[in-house]
N, C-alpha and C positions, 0 to 999 in steps of 0.2 A: 337122037333122042334119048336113049337110056342113060347115056353118060351125062347128058345135060340135066336130066331129071335126078339122077343119083347125086350129082354135084349140087343141085339146088336143095336137095334134102339134107345133105351134109352141111351146107351153108346155113340152112334153117336151124339144124341141131346146134351148130356152133353159136348162132345168134341167141338161141334160147339159153344155152349154157353160159354165154357171156353176160346176158341180161341177169341171169340168176346170180352169177359171181359179182356183178356190178351192184345188185341190190344187197347182197351180203356185205360187201365192202361198205356201202352207204350206211347200212344198219350198224356196222361195227364203228364207223367213224362217228355216227350220231351218238352211240352209247359212250364212246370214248370222250366225246366233247362234253357229255354230262358229268363225267368224273374228273376230279382234279388230276393234273398230270403227275407223274411219278416224283419229280423234284419237289413239287408243292406238297405232295402227301408226305414225303420224307422230311421236309422242313417242318411241317406241322407236328409230326411224331417226335422229332428231335426237340422241338420247343416244349412240347408237353412233358417229355421225359426230363428235359433239363430243368423245367420249372419244378417238377416233382422232386427231382434230385436235390435242387437248391433248397426246397422247402424241408425235405427230410434232413438235410445237412444242418440247417438252422435249428430244427427241433432237436436233433441229436446233441448239438452244442449246448442248448438250453438244459437238457437233461444232464449232460456231463458237468456243467457248471453247478447245477443244483446238487448233484451227488458230491462234488468236491466241497461245497459249502456245508453240506450235512456232515461230511467227514470231519471238517474243521470244528464244527459245532460240537460233535461228539467228543473230540479230543479236548476241547476246552471245558466242557461241562460234566464229563464223566471221568471218574478216577479209574485208573487201570486196576486190574484184578490184584496185582501186587500191592498197589497203594491201599486198596480196600482191606486186604488181608493184614497189612501192617497196622492199619487203623483199628481193626477188630482185636488184633493181638495186643495192642497198646491198651485198649479199653479193658480187656480181660486181665492183662497184667496189672494195670492200675487198680482194678477192682480186687484182684487177688491180694495185692500188696495192702490195700486198705483193710480188707477183711482180716488179713494176718495181723496187722497192727491192732485192730479192734479186738481180736481174739486174745492177743497177749495182754491188752489192757484189762479185758474182762477177767482173765485168769488171775492177774495180779490183784484185781479188786476182790475176786472170790477168795483168794488166799488170805488177803487182809481181813476180810469179813469172817472167814473161818477162824483166823487167829483171834479176832475180837470176840467171837462166840465162845471159843475155848476159854478165853480169859474171863468172860462173863459167867460161864458154867463153873469155873473154879471159884470165882467170887461168890456165886450163889451157893455152891457147896459149903464154903466157909461160913456163910451166914446161916445156912440151914443147920449147921452143927452147933451153933451157939444156943 
């Protein structure tokens, strides 16, 4: 008797433990069935990352092209610093040359007028003494 009772108790404990494990396994299988399997999940992530990478690559290329075009536009429409300095120096030089010529002309005119005034003063002095 005791051995048979003990054996029956152990069998009952094993059956309860087995049922518990079987239910846990069933719950795990059910939960796993609700989730996508690993290859499907990996494929989804790779597609999303690939789509995103392709989109970013295309956007980056658009930015690079715009930057290159802007650089060309700047080269075509803006003089370099050296060209701008040469232009300003030419303007200043031309202006200085013009002013120098005008000053010489005015000095010559002034000297001529001064001579004419001296002549008129002498003539006036001659008339005044008459």
